[in-house]
Biopython code that builds the backbone (N, CA, C, O; Angstrom):
import numpy as np
from Bio.PDB.StructureBuilder import StructureBuilder

atoms = [
    (1, "TYR", "N", (27.658, 36.606, 1.752)),
    (1, "TYR", "CA", (27.560, 35.552, 0.770)),
    (1, "TYR", "C", (28.515, 34.436, 1.164)),
    (1, "TYR", "O", (29.704, 34.656, 1.393)),
    (2, "THR", "N", (27.939, 33.196, 1.238)),
    (2, "THR", "CA", (28.753, 32.048, 1.585)),
    (2, "THR", "C", (28.837, 31.141, 0.369)),
    (2, "THR", "O", (27.825, 30.805, -0.246)),
    (3, "GLN", "N", (30.028, 30.761, 0.042)),
    (3, "GLN", "CA", (30.202, 29.886, -1.104)),
    (3, "GLN", "C", (29.912, 28.442, -0.679)),
    (3, "GLN", "O", (30.448, 27.965, 0.321)),
    (4, "MET", "N", (29.034, 27.732, -1.469)),
    (4, "MET", "CA", (28.682, 26.341, -1.169)),
    (4, "MET", "C", (29.691, 25.415, -1.841)),
    (4, "MET", "O", (30.180, 25.696, -2.936)),
    (5, "SER", "N", (29.985, 24.339, -1.185)),
    (5, "SER", "CA", (30.843, 23.330, -1.804)),
    (5, "SER", "C", (30.044, 22.650, -2.921)),
    (5, "SER", "O", (28.817, 22.745, -2.953)),
    (6, "GLN", "N", (30.722, 21.983, -3.811)),
    (6, "GLN", "CA", (30.032, 21.264, -4.892)),
    (6, "GLN", "C", (29.078, 20.219, -4.315)),
    (6, "GLN", "O", (27.980, 20.008, -4.830)),
    (7, "TYR", "N", (29.511, 19.580, -3.252)),
    (7, "TYR", "CA", (28.653, 18.577, -2.606)),
    (7, "TYR", "C", (27.367, 19.223, -2.115)),
    (7, "TYR", "O", (26.282, 18.696, -2.357)),
    (8, "ASP", "N", (27.470, 20.355, -1.428)),
    (8, "ASP", "CA", (26.292, 21.048, -0.918)),
    (8, "ASP", "C", (25.389, 21.514, -2.055)),
    (8, "ASP", "O", (24.165, 21.478, -1.931)),
    (9, "GLN", "N", (25.989, 21.955, -3.170)),
    (9, "GLN", "CA", (25.201, 22.398, -4.317)),
    (9, "GLN", "C", (24.407, 21.231, -4.914)),
    (9, "GLN", "O", (23.228, 21.372, -5.237)),
    (10, "VAL", "N", (25.062, 20.090, -5.054)),
    (10, "VAL", "CA", (24.382, 18.900, -5.589)),
    (10, "VAL", "C", (23.274, 18.455, -4.630)),
    (10, "VAL", "O", (22.166, 18.141, -5.065)),
    (11, "ALA", "N", (23.567, 18.430, -3.344)),
    (11, "ALA", "CA", (22.566, 18.023, -2.356)),
    (11, "ALA", "C", (21.374, 18.980, -2.376)),
    (11, "ALA", "O", (20.231, 18.534, -2.280)),
    (12, "ASP", "N", (21.615, 20.271, -2.498)),
    (12, "ASP", "CA", (20.547, 21.259, -2.560)),
    (12, "ASP", "C", (19.718, 21.069, -3.827)),
    (12, "ASP", "O", (18.492, 21.176, -3.785)),
    (13, "PHE", "N", (20.374, 20.790, -4.949)),
    (13, "PHE", "CA", (19.678, 20.552, -6.209)),
    (13, "PHE", "C", (18.775, 19.313, -6.107)),
    (13, "PHE", "O", (17.628, 19.346, -6.552)),
    (14, "ILE", "N", (19.280, 18.249, -5.536)),
    (14, "ILE", "CA", (18.492, 17.017, -5.372)),
    (14, "ILE", "C", (17.288, 17.280, -4.467)),
    (14, "ILE", "O", (16.191, 16.796, -4.749)),
    (15, "ARG", "N", (17.470, 18.021, -3.409)),
    (15, "ARG", "CA", (16.367, 18.374, -2.509)),
    (15, "ARG", "C", (15.271, 19.139, -3.257)),
    (15, "ARG", "O", (14.083, 18.889, -3.055)),
    (16, "LYS", "N", (15.680, 20.070, -4.119)),
    (16, "LYS", "CA", (14.716, 20.854, -4.899)),
    (16, "LYS", "C", (13.947, 19.963, -5.864)),
    (16, "LYS", "O", (12.736, 20.119, -6.019)),
    (17, "ILE", "N", (14.642, 19.025, -6.518)),
    (17, "ILE", "CA", (13.968, 18.086, -7.429)),
    (17, "ILE", "C", (12.978, 17.223, -6.655)),
    (17, "ILE", "O", (11.848, 17.034, -7.107)),
    (18, "ASP", "N", (13.375, 16.698, -5.508)),
    (18, "ASP", "CA", (12.481, 15.874, -4.679)),
    (18, "ASP", "C", (11.247, 16.663, -4.260)),
    (18, "ASP", "O", (10.132, 16.146, -4.327)),
    (19, "ASN", "N", (11.429, 17.890, -3.835)),
    (19, "ASN", "CA", (10.301, 18.726, -3.427)),
    (19, "ASN", "C", (9.362, 18.988, -4.589)),
    (19, "ASN", "O", (8.143, 18.946, -4.424)),
    (20, "TYR", "N", (9.913, 19.255, -5.757)),
    (20, "TYR", "CA", (9.089, 19.486, -6.943)),
    (20, "TYR", "C", (8.311, 18.229, -7.294)),
    (20, "TYR", "O", (7.104, 18.289, -7.527)),
    (21, "ALA", "N", (8.992, 17.092, -7.333)),
    (21, "ALA", "CA", (8.338, 15.831, -7.694)),
    (21, "ALA", "C", (7.236, 15.479, -6.705)),
    (21, "ALA", "O", (6.193, 14.957, -7.098)),
    (22, "ALA", "N", (7.457, 15.757, -5.436)),
    (22, "ALA", "CA", (6.463, 15.411, -4.410)),
    (22, "ALA", "C", (5.197, 16.234, -4.551)),
    (22, "ALA", "O", (4.150, 15.825, -4.050)),
    (23, "THR", "N", (5.255, 17.363, -5.208)),
    (23, "THR", "CA", (4.079, 18.232, -5.310)),
    (23, "THR", "C", (3.568, 18.428, -6.729)),
    (23, "THR", "O", (2.494, 19.003, -6.904)),
    (24, "HIS", "N", (4.295, 17.972, -7.757)),
    (24, "HIS", "CA", (3.891, 18.247, -9.126)),
    (24, "HIS", "C", (3.792, 17.028, -10.046)),
    (24, "HIS", "O", (3.081, 17.086, -11.049)),
    (25, "VAL", "N", (4.460, 15.965, -9.744)),
    (25, "VAL", "CA", (4.483, 14.808, -10.637)),
    (25, "VAL", "C", (3.305, 13.892, -10.319)),
    (25, "VAL", "O", (3.095, 13.509, -9.168)),
    (26, "SER", "N", (2.537, 13.546, -11.358)),
    (26, "SER", "CA", (1.383, 12.667, -11.127)),
    (26, "SER", "C", (1.858, 11.257, -10.798)),
    (26, "SER", "O", (2.875, 10.781, -11.303)),
    (27, "VAL", "N", (1.083, 10.609, -9.934)),
    (27, "VAL", "CA", (1.388, 9.242, -9.496)),
    (27, "VAL", "C", (0.148, 8.399, -9.746)),
    (27, "VAL", "O", (-0.915, 8.675, -9.190)),
    (28, "ASP", "N", (0.278, 7.375, -10.580)),
    (28, "ASP", "CA", (-0.832, 6.456, -10.816)),
    (28, "ASP", "C", (-0.977, 5.509, -9.633)),
    (28, "ASP", "O", (0.009, 5.095, -9.023)),
    (29, "GLY", "N", (-2.225, 5.174, -9.322)),
    (29, "GLY", "CA", (-2.495, 4.280, -8.201)),
    (29, "GLY", "C", (-2.099, 2.844, -8.505)),
    (29, "GLY", "O", (-2.080, 2.420, -9.661)),
    (30, "GLY", "N", (-1.784, 2.107, -7.453)),
    (30, "GLY", "CA", (-1.460, 0.688, -7.560)),
    (30, "GLY", "C", (-2.176, -0.084, -6.460)),
    (30, "GLY", "O", (-2.369, 0.428, -5.358)),
    (31, "TRP", "N", (-2.564, -1.298, -6.760)),
    (31, "TRP", "CA", (-3.315, -2.115, -5.795)),
    (31, "TRP", "C", (-2.400, -2.681, -4.713)),
    (31, "TRP", "O", (-1.247, -3.024, -4.974)),
    (32, "SER", "N", (-2.932, -2.772, -3.496)),
    (32, "SER", "CA", (-2.276, -3.523, -2.428)),
    (32, "SER", "C", (-2.530, -5.005, -2.676)),
    (32, "SER", "O", (-3.275, -5.364, -3.588)),
    (33, "ASP", "N", (-1.924, -5.854, -1.880)),
    (33, "ASP", "CA", (-2.251, -7.280, -1.928)),
    (33, "ASP", "C", (-3.665, -7.482, -1.402)),
    (33, "ASP", "O", (-4.165, -6.669, -0.624)),
    (34, "TYR", "N", (-4.305, -8.559, -1.825)),
    (34, "TYR", "CA", (-5.619, -8.897, -1.282)),
    (34, "TYR", "C", (-5.485, -9.292, 0.184)),
    (34, "TYR", "O", (-4.477, -9.866, 0.597)),
    (35, "GLY", "N", (-6.510, -8.979, 0.956)),
    (35, "GLY", "CA", (-6.572, -9.425, 2.339)),
    (35, "GLY", "C", (-7.029, -10.870, 2.402)),
    (35, "GLY", "O", (-7.158, -11.532, 1.373)),
    (36, "ASP", "N", (-7.271, -11.353, 3.595)),
    (36, "ASP", "CA", (-7.736, -12.727, 3.795)),
    (36, "ASP", "C", (-9.183, -12.873, 3.325)),
    (36, "ASP", "O", (-9.928, -11.895, 3.268)),
    (37, "TRP", "N", (-9.568, -14.092, 2.994)),
    (37, "TRP", "CA", (-10.955, -14.382, 2.630)),
    (37, "TRP", "C", (-11.833, -14.239, 3.871)),
    (37, "TRP", "O", (-11.419, -14.587, 4.977)),
    (38, "SER", "N", (-13.034, -13.728, 3.680)),
    (38, "SER", "CA", (-14.002, -13.651, 4.775)),
    (38, "SER", "C", (-14.480, -15.061, 5.094)),
    (38, "SER", "O", (-14.187, -16.007, 4.362)),
    (39, "GLY", "N", (-15.219, -15.192, 6.194)),
    (39, "GLY", "CA", (-15.840, -16.474, 6.498)),
    (39, "GLY", "C", (-16.900, -16.791, 5.456)),
    (39, "GLY", "O", (-17.433, -15.894, 4.803)),
    (40, "CYS", "N", (-17.195, -18.056, 5.310)),
    (40, "CYS", "CA", (-18.213, -18.481, 4.345)),
    (40, "CYS", "C", (-19.597, -18.136, 4.878)),
    (40, "CYS", "O", (-19.841, -18.208, 6.082)),
    (41, "SER", "N", (-20.498, -17.763, 3.981)),
    (41, "SER", "CA", (-21.847, -17.364, 4.378)),
    (41, "SER", "C", (-22.748, -18.558, 4.725)),
    (41, "SER", "O", (-23.853, -18.363, 5.231)),
    (42, "ALA", "N", (-22.297, -19.775, 4.465)),
    (42, "ALA", "CA", (-23.088, -20.967, 4.785)),
    (42, "ALA", "C", (-22.161, -22.095, 5.225)),
    (42, "ALA", "O", (-21.015, -22.176, 4.782)),
    (43, "GLU", "N", (-22.664, -22.963, 6.097)),
    (43, "GLU", "CA", (-21.872, -24.104, 6.566)),
    (43, "GLU", "C", (-21.811, -25.215, 5.535)),
    (43, "GLU", "O", (-20.840, -25.969, 5.482)),
    (44, "CYS", "N", (-22.851, -25.315, 4.715)),
    (44, "CYS", "CA", (-22.930, -26.345, 3.686)),
    (44, "CYS", "C", (-23.976, -25.913, 2.669)),
    (44, "CYS", "O", (-24.724, -24.964, 2.900)),
    (45, "GLY", "N", (-24.023, -26.614, 1.546)),
    (45, "GLY", "CA", (-25.041, -26.311, 0.546)),
    (45, "GLY", "C", (-24.689, -25.135, -0.352)),
    (45, "GLY", "O", (-25.488, -24.762, -1.211)),
    (46, "GLY", "N", (-23.539, -24.554, -0.177)),
    (46, "GLY", "CA", (-23.091, -23.468, -1.046)),
    (46, "GLY", "C", (-23.225, -22.104, -0.415)),
    (46, "GLY", "O", (-24.323, -21.690, -0.042)),
    (47, "GLY", "N", (-22.143, -21.420, -0.297)),
    (47, "GLY", "CA", (-22.128, -20.058, 0.209)),
    (47, "GLY", "C", (-21.115, -19.261, -0.587)),
    (47, "GLY", "O", (-20.637, -19.713, -1.627)),
    (48, "SER", "N", (-20.790, -18.078, -0.101)),
    (48, "SER", "CA", (-19.791, -17.264, -0.779)),
    (48, "SER", "C", (-18.920, -16.564, 0.259)),
    (48, "SER", "O", (-19.302, -16.418, 1.420)),
    (49, "GLN", "N", (-17.755, -16.142, -0.183)),
    (49, "GLN", "CA", (-16.839, -15.399, 0.659)),
    (49, "GLN", "C", (-16.123, -14.376, -0.213)),
    (49, "GLN", "O", (-15.987, -14.559, -1.423)),
    (50, "THR", "N", (-15.672, -13.306, 0.413)),
    (50, "THR", "CA", (-15.031, -12.221, -0.331)),
    (50, "THR", "C", (-13.693, -11.854, 0.302)),
    (50, "THR", "O", (-13.411, -12.179, 1.456)),
    (51, "ARG", "N", (-12.896, -11.178, -0.482)),
    (51, "ARG", "CA", (-11.675, -10.556, 0.011)),
    (51, "ARG", "C", (-11.494, -9.260, -0.764)),
    (51, "ARG", "O", (-11.997, -9.120, -1.879)),
    (52, "SER", "N", (-10.777, -8.317, -0.176)),
    (52, "SER", "CA", (-10.649, -7.011, -0.818)),
    (52, "SER", "C", (-9.206, -6.511, -0.788)),
    (52, "SER", "O", (-8.342, -7.053, -0.100)),
    (53, "ARG", "N", (-8.992, -5.466, -1.556)),
    (53, "ARG", "CA", (-7.687, -4.811, -1.629)),
    (53, "ARG", "C", (-7.922, -3.309, -1.749)),
    (53, "ARG", "O", (-9.039, -2.870, -2.023)),
    (54, "SER", "N", (-6.879, -2.532, -1.546)),
    (54, "SER", "CA", (-6.998, -1.074, -1.568)),
    (54, "SER", "C", (-6.102, -0.481, -2.644)),
    (54, "SER", "O", (-5.068, -1.044, -3.002)),
    (55, "CYS", "N", (-6.525, 0.663, -3.146)),
    (55, "CYS", "CA", (-5.747, 1.387, -4.150)),
    (55, "CYS", "C", (-4.819, 2.357, -3.418)),
    (55, "CYS", "O", (-5.028, 3.570, -3.432)),
    (56, "ASN", "N", (-3.796, 1.799, -2.783)),
    (56, "ASN", "CA", (-2.910, 2.624, -1.956)),
    (56, "ASN", "C", (-1.439, 2.211, -2.047)),
    (56, "ASN", "O", (-0.648, 2.492, -1.146)),
    (57, "ASN", "N", (-1.086, 1.544, -3.142)),
    (57, "ASN", "CA", (0.281, 1.029, -3.239)),
    (57, "ASN", "C", (0.920, 1.396, -4.583)),
    (57, "ASN", "O", (1.230, 0.493, -5.360)),
    (58, "PRO", "N", (1.123, 2.644, -4.879)),
    (58, "PRO", "CA", (0.827, 3.842, -4.083)),
    (58, "PRO", "C", (-0.589, 4.341, -4.344)),
    (58, "PRO", "O", (-1.263, 3.885, -5.267)),
    (59, "ALA", "N", (-1.019, 5.272, -3.529)),
    (59, "ALA", "CA", (-2.301, 5.943, -3.758)),
    (59, "ALA", "C", (-2.117, 6.925, -4.918)),
    (59, "ALA", "O", (-1.049, 7.518, -5.067)),
    (60, "PRO", "N", (-3.160, 7.095, -5.740)),
    (60, "PRO", "CA", (-3.047, 8.076, -6.821)),
    (60, "PRO", "C", (-2.819, 9.477, -6.248)),
    (60, "PRO", "O", (-3.377, 9.824, -5.206)),
    (61, "ALA", "N", (-2.005, 10.272, -6.926)),
    (61, "ALA", "CA", (-1.731, 11.630, -6.456)),
    (61, "ALA", "C", (-1.514, 12.561, -7.645)),
    (61, "ALA", "O", (-1.044, 12.138, -8.701)),
    (62, "HIS", "N", (-1.860, 13.826, -7.463)),
    (62, "HIS", "CA", (-1.609, 14.885, -8.455)),
    (62, "HIS", "C", (-2.128, 14.502, -9.834)),
    (62, "HIS", "O", (-1.388, 14.518, -10.818)),
    (63, "ASP", "N", (-3.417, 14.157, -9.890)),
    (63, "ASP", "CA", (-4.102, 13.789, -11.140)),
    (63, "ASP", "C", (-3.615, 12.474, -11.731)),
    (63, "ASP", "O", (-3.798, 12.234, -12.925)),
    (64, "GLY", "N", (-3.003, 11.622, -10.927)),
    (64, "GLY", "CA", (-2.623, 10.294, -11.396)),
    (64, "GLY", "C", (-3.858, 9.411, -11.536)),
    (64, "GLY", "O", (-4.895, 9.685, -10.931)),
    (65, "ALA", "N", (-3.748, 8.373, -12.317)),
    (65, "ALA", "CA", (-4.870, 7.479, -12.601)),
    (65, "ALA", "C", (-5.255, 6.650, -11.384)),
    (65, "ALA", "O", (-4.406, 6.250, -10.587)),
    (66, "GLN", "N", (-6.554, 6.402, -11.260)),
    (66, "GLN", "CA", (-7.053, 5.475, -10.249)),
    (66, "GLN", "C", (-6.653, 4.051, -10.643)),
    (66, "GLN", "O", (-6.309, 3.797, -11.797)),
    (67, "CYS", "N", (-6.699, 3.146, -9.701)),
    (67, "CYS", "CA", (-6.397, 1.742, -9.983)),
    (67, "CYS", "C", (-7.440, 1.178, -10.944)),
    (67, "CYS", "O", (-8.611, 1.556, -10.897)),
    (68, "VAL", "N", (-7.006, 0.280, -11.807)),
    (68, "VAL", "CA", (-7.893, -0.363, -12.765)),
    (68, "VAL", "C", (-8.253, -1.737, -12.230)),
    (68, "VAL", "O", (-7.383, -2.472, -11.762)),
    (69, "GLY", "N", (-9.526, -2.087, -12.298)),
    (69, "GLY", "CA", (-9.971, -3.394, -11.829)),
    (69, "GLY", "C", (-10.845, -3.260, -10.604)),
    (69, "GLY", "O", (-11.158, -2.152, -10.169)),
    (70, "GLU", "N", (-11.235, -4.385, -10.054)),
    (70, "GLU", "CA", (-12.153, -4.430, -8.923)),
    (70, "GLU", "C", (-11.391, -4.429, -7.592)),
    (70, "GLU", "O", (-10.293, -4.975, -7.485)),
    (71, "ALA", "N", (-11.995, -3.810, -6.600)),
    (71, "ALA", "CA", (-11.391, -3.751, -5.268)),
    (71, "ALA", "C", (-11.688, -5.010, -4.456)),
    (71, "ALA", "O", (-11.052, -5.244, -3.428)),
    (72, "ALA", "N", (-12.645, -5.821, -4.904)),
    (72, "ALA", "CA", (-13.008, -7.038, -4.160)),
    (72, "ALA", "C", (-13.270, -8.170, -5.135)),
    (72, "ALA", "O", (-13.596, -7.948, -6.301)),
    (73, "GLU", "N", (-13.120, -9.390, -4.634)),
    (73, "GLU", "CA", (-13.482, -10.564, -5.421)),
    (73, "GLU", "C", (-14.225, -11.546, -4.535)),
    (73, "GLU", "O", (-14.054, -11.561, -3.316)),
    (74, "THR", "N", (-15.049, -12.361, -5.165)),
    (74, "THR", "CA", (-15.918, -13.308, -4.464)),
    (74, "THR", "C", (-15.676, -14.706, -5.023)),
    (74, "THR", "O", (-15.406, -14.877, -6.212)),
    (75, "GLN", "N", (-15.777, -15.699, -4.145)),
    (75, "GLN", "CA", (-15.686, -17.085, -4.597)),
    (75, "GLN", "C", (-16.709, -17.929, -3.849)),
    (75, "GLN", "O", (-17.165, -17.564, -2.765)),
    (76, "ASP", "N", (-17.066, -19.082, -4.455)),
    (76, "ASP", "CA", (-17.960, -20.034, -3.809)),
    (76, "ASP", "C", (-17.218, -20.764, -2.705)),
    (76, "ASP", "O", (-15.997, -20.913, -2.759)),
    (77, "CYS", "N", (-17.961, -21.220, -1.700)),
    (77, "CYS", "CA", (-17.352, -21.983, -0.608)),
    (77, "CYS", "C", (-18.383, -22.949, -0.026)),
    (77, "CYS", "O", (-19.587, -22.787, -0.228)),
    (78, "ASN", "N", (-17.899, -23.939, 0.688)),
    (78, "ASN", "CA", (-18.739, -24.946, 1.350)),
    (78, "ASN", "C", (-19.856, -25.429, 0.429)),
    (78, "ASN", "O", (-21.036, -25.390, 0.777)),
    (79, "THR", "N", (-19.453, -25.883, -0.749)),
    (79, "THR", "CA", (-20.425, -26.302, -1.759)),
    (79, "THR", "C", (-20.931, -27.738, -1.551)),
    (79, "THR", "O", (-21.807, -28.197, -2.284)),
    (80, "GLN", "N", (-20.391, -28.434, -0.572)),
    (80, "GLN", "CA", (-20.831, -29.810, -0.331)),
    (80, "GLN", "C", (-22.285, -29.811, 0.159)),
    (80, "GLN", "O", (-22.743, -28.865, 0.799)),
    (81, "ASP", "N", (-22.998, -30.905, -0.162)),
    (81, "ASP", "CA", (-24.379, -31.045, 0.309)),
    (81, "ASP", "C", (-24.414, -31.064, 1.823)),
    (81, "ASP", "O", (-23.474, -31.507, 2.483)),
    (82, "CYS", "N", (-25.525, -30.572, 2.358)),
    (82, "CYS", "CA", (-25.703, -30.612, 3.801)),
    (82, "CYS", "C", (-26.149, -32.010, 4.221)),
    (82, "CYS", "O", (-26.953, -32.639, 3.533)),
    (83, "PRO", "N", (-25.633, -32.495, 5.340)),
    (83, "PRO", "CA", (-26.023, -33.833, 5.797)),
    (83, "PRO", "C", (-27.414, -33.807, 6.427)),
    (83, "PRO", "O", (-27.880, -32.779, 6.919)),
    (84, "ASP", "N", (-28.068, -34.987, 6.394)),
    (84, "ASP", "CA", (-29.310, -35.141, 7.146)),
    (84, "ASP", "C", (-28.931, -35.237, 8.615)),
    (84, "ASP", "O", (-27.950, -35.894, 8.962)),
    (85, "THR", "N", (-29.698, -34.589, 9.475)),
    (85, "THR", "CA", (-29.429, -34.677, 10.907)),
    (85, "THR", "C", (-30.671, -35.186, 11.614)),
    (85, "THR", "O", (-31.795, -34.872, 11.224)),
    (86, "CYS", "N", (-30.463, -35.959, 12.636)),
    (86, "CYS", "CA", (-31.549, -36.541, 13.413)),
    (86, "CYS", "C", (-31.413, -36.068, 14.851)),
    (86, "CYS", "O", (-30.336, -36.177, 15.437)),
    (87, "THR", "N", (-32.487, -35.547, 15.426)),
    (87, "THR", "CA", (-32.475, -35.111, 16.816)),
    (87, "THR", "C", (-33.570, -35.866, 17.563)),
    (87, "THR", "O", (-34.749, -35.757, 17.226)),
    (88, "TRP", "N", (-33.173, -36.633, 18.580)),
    (88, "TRP", "CA", (-34.162, -37.358, 19.385)),
    (88, "TRP", "C", (-34.728, -36.408, 20.430)),
    (88, "TRP", "O", (-33.982, -35.783, 21.183)),
    (89, "THR", "N", (-36.073, -36.303, 20.470)),
    (89, "THR", "CA", (-36.703, -35.414, 21.440)),
    (89, "THR", "C", (-37.303, -36.196, 22.613)),
    (89, "THR", "O", (-37.327, -35.695, 23.736)),
    (90, "THR", "N", (-37.765, -37.365, 22.376)),
    (90, "THR", "CA", (-38.199, -38.271, 23.452)),
    (90, "THR", "C", (-37.907, -39.686, 22.977)),
    (90, "THR", "O", (-37.410, -39.882, 21.869)),
    (91, "LYS", "N", (-38.208, -40.651, 23.795)),
    (91, "LYS", "CA", (-37.965, -42.033, 23.395)),
    (91, "LYS", "C", (-38.853, -42.446, 22.228)),
    (91, "LYS", "O", (-38.467, -43.313, 21.443)),
    (92, "ILE", "N", (-40.022, -41.853, 22.098)),
    (92, "ILE", "CA", (-40.935, -42.278, 21.037)),
    (92, "ILE", "C", (-41.164, -41.208, 19.964)),
    (92, "ILE", "O", (-41.955, -41.423, 19.046)),
    (93, "ASN", "N", (-40.495, -40.074, 20.063)),
    (93, "ASN", "CA", (-40.699, -39.000, 19.109)),
    (93, "ASN", "C", (-39.326, -38.519, 18.614)),
    (93, "ASN", "O", (-38.431, -38.255, 19.417)),
    (94, "TYR", "N", (-39.175, -38.411, 17.348)),
    (94, "TYR", "CA", (-37.923, -37.853, 16.846)),
    (94, "TYR", "C", (-38.206, -36.864, 15.704)),
    (94, "TYR", "O", (-39.265, -36.885, 15.077)),
    (95, "THR", "N", (-37.251, -36.032, 15.476)),
    (95, "THR", "CA", (-37.371, -35.011, 14.432)),
    (95, "THR", "C", (-36.248, -35.206, 13.432)),
    (95, "THR", "O", (-35.074, -35.279, 13.794)),
    (96, "MET", "N", (-36.624, -35.289, 12.188)),
    (96, "MET", "CA", (-35.633, -35.391, 11.119)),
    (96, "MET", "C", (-35.580, -34.031, 10.434)),
    (96, "MET", "O", (-36.598, -33.514, 9.974)),
    (97, "GLU", "N", (-34.389, -33.464, 10.372)),
    (97, "GLU", "CA", (-34.238, -32.165, 9.722)),
    (97, "GLU", "C", (-33.273, -32.292, 8.552)),
    (97, "GLU", "O", (-32.189, -32.862, 8.673)),
    (98, "LYS", "N", (-33.683, -31.763, 7.454)),
    (98, "LYS", "CA", (-32.807, -31.716, 6.283)),
    (98, "LYS", "C", (-32.296, -30.274, 6.192)),
    (98, "LYS", "O", (-33.086, -29.337, 6.078)),
    (99, "ARG", "N", (-30.996, -30.108, 6.243)),
    (99, "ARG", "CA", (-30.417, -28.762, 6.176)),
    (99, "ARG", "C", (-29.931, -28.491, 4.750)),
    (99, "ARG", "O", (-29.149, -29.257, 4.186)),
    (100, "ILE", "N", (-30.403, -27.408, 4.199)),
    (100, "ILE", "CA", (-29.980, -26.988, 2.869)),
    (100, "ILE", "C", (-29.474, -25.558, 2.969)),
    (100, "ILE", "O", (-30.187, -24.678, 3.450)),
    (101, "GLY", "N", (-28.259, -25.325, 2.524)),
    (101, "GLY", "CA", (-27.697, -23.982, 2.570)),
    (101, "GLY", "C", (-27.545, -23.460, 3.976)),
    (101, "GLY", "O", (-27.578, -22.249, 4.192)),
    (102, "GLY", "N", (-27.376, -24.358, 4.948)),
    (102, "GLY", "CA", (-27.195, -23.937, 6.320)),
    (102, "GLY", "C", (-28.495, -23.556, 7.006)),
    (102, "GLY", "O", (-28.481, -23.145, 8.166)),
    (103, "GLN", "N", (-29.628, -23.686, 6.306)),
    (103, "GLN", "CA", (-30.930, -23.305, 6.867)),
    (103, "GLN", "C", (-31.784, -24.559, 7.064)),
    (103, "GLN", "O", (-31.678, -25.516, 6.297)),
    (104, "LYS", "N", (-32.624, -24.546, 8.090)),
    (104, "LYS", "CA", (-33.562, -25.645, 8.274)),
    (104, "LYS", "C", (-34.600, -25.543, 7.159)),
    (104, "LYS", "O", (-35.198, -24.486, 6.957)),
    (105, "ASN", "N", (-34.810, -26.633, 6.446)),
    (105, "ASN", "CA", (-35.709, -26.574, 5.301)),
    (105, "ASN", "C", (-36.969, -27.412, 5.526)),
    (105, "ASN", "O", (-38.082, -26.894, 5.438)),
    (106, "ASN", "N", (-36.801, -28.662, 5.806)),
    (106, "ASN", "CA", (-37.938, -29.567, 5.994)),
    (106, "ASN", "C", (-37.881, -30.138, 7.396)),
    (106, "ASN", "O", (-36.804, -30.439, 7.911)),
    (107, "LYS", "N", (-39.033, -30.284, 8.006)),
    (107, "LYS", "CA", (-39.084, -30.852, 9.356)),
    (107, "LYS", "C", (-40.233, -31.851, 9.381)),
    (107, "LYS", "O", (-41.346, -31.549, 8.952)),
    (108, "MET", "N", (-39.948, -33.036, 9.886)),
    (108, "MET", "CA", (-40.953, -34.075, 9.919)),
    (108, "MET", "C", (-40.959, -34.685, 11.310)),
    (108, "MET", "O", (-39.935, -35.196, 11.763)),
    (109, "ASN", "N", (-42.080, -34.640, 11.986)),
    (109, "ASN", "CA", (-42.224, -35.273, 13.294)),
    (109, "ASN", "C", (-42.902, -36.624, 13.094)),
    (109, "ASN", "O", (-43.920, -36.735, 12.410)),
    (110, "VAL", "N", (-42.320, -37.632, 13.701)),
    (110, "VAL", "CA", (-42.907, -38.972, 13.613)),
    (110, "VAL", "C", (-43.075, -39.497, 15.029)),
    (110, "VAL", "O", (-42.120, -39.524, 15.806)),
    (111, "LYS", "N", (-44.287, -39.912, 15.363)),
    (111, "LYS", "CA", (-44.528, -40.516, 16.676)),
    (111, "LYS", "C", (-44.751, -42.008, 16.466)),
    (111, "LYS", "O", (-45.500, -42.435, 15.588)),
    (112, "GLU", "N", (-44.080, -42.772, 17.298)),
    (112, "GLU", "CA", (-44.207, -44.220, 17.171)),
    (112, "GLU", "C", (-45.251, -44.731, 18.128)),
    (112, "GLU", "O", (-45.509, -45.933, 18.176)),
]
sb = StructureBuilder()
sb.init_structure("model")
sb.init_model(0)
sb.init_chain("A")
sb.init_seg("    ")
for serial, (resi, resn, name, xyz) in enumerate(atoms, 1):
    if name == "N":
        sb.init_residue(resn, " ", resi, " ")
    sb.init_atom(name, np.array(xyz, "f"), 0.0, 1.0, " ", f" {name:<3s}", serial, name[0])
structure = sb.get_structure()
C-alpha cells in the first residue's frame, strides 16, 4: 500500500470526473460558422447561391440535443437584367441574342 499525496489524490479525483463526464454527460449540439457562398447559378437575370454549416461545434453526444435550425441558407444573386448582345457572323448577316437568366432566349437573324 502506497500513500498518495493530497495533490495526487486531487489529480486522481479530477481524472475520474473527466472520464465520467466524457462518457456520461449529455452534450447538446452547436452550429459551426457558415462556409463561403457557392457560385451564383446564373450570370444575370437572377440566380441563387447557398452556404452551409455543420452541427459539430460541439457535435451532440450521449443523448444531447441536435442543433436547432437549418444547416444551409440560400440567397438571390446576379439579379441585374441581362444585356442584349450582338454577334456579327458575316458582313451582311448578324445575330441578335437576348440573354435572360444566363440562357439564350430569343434569336433573330437579319440579312441585309
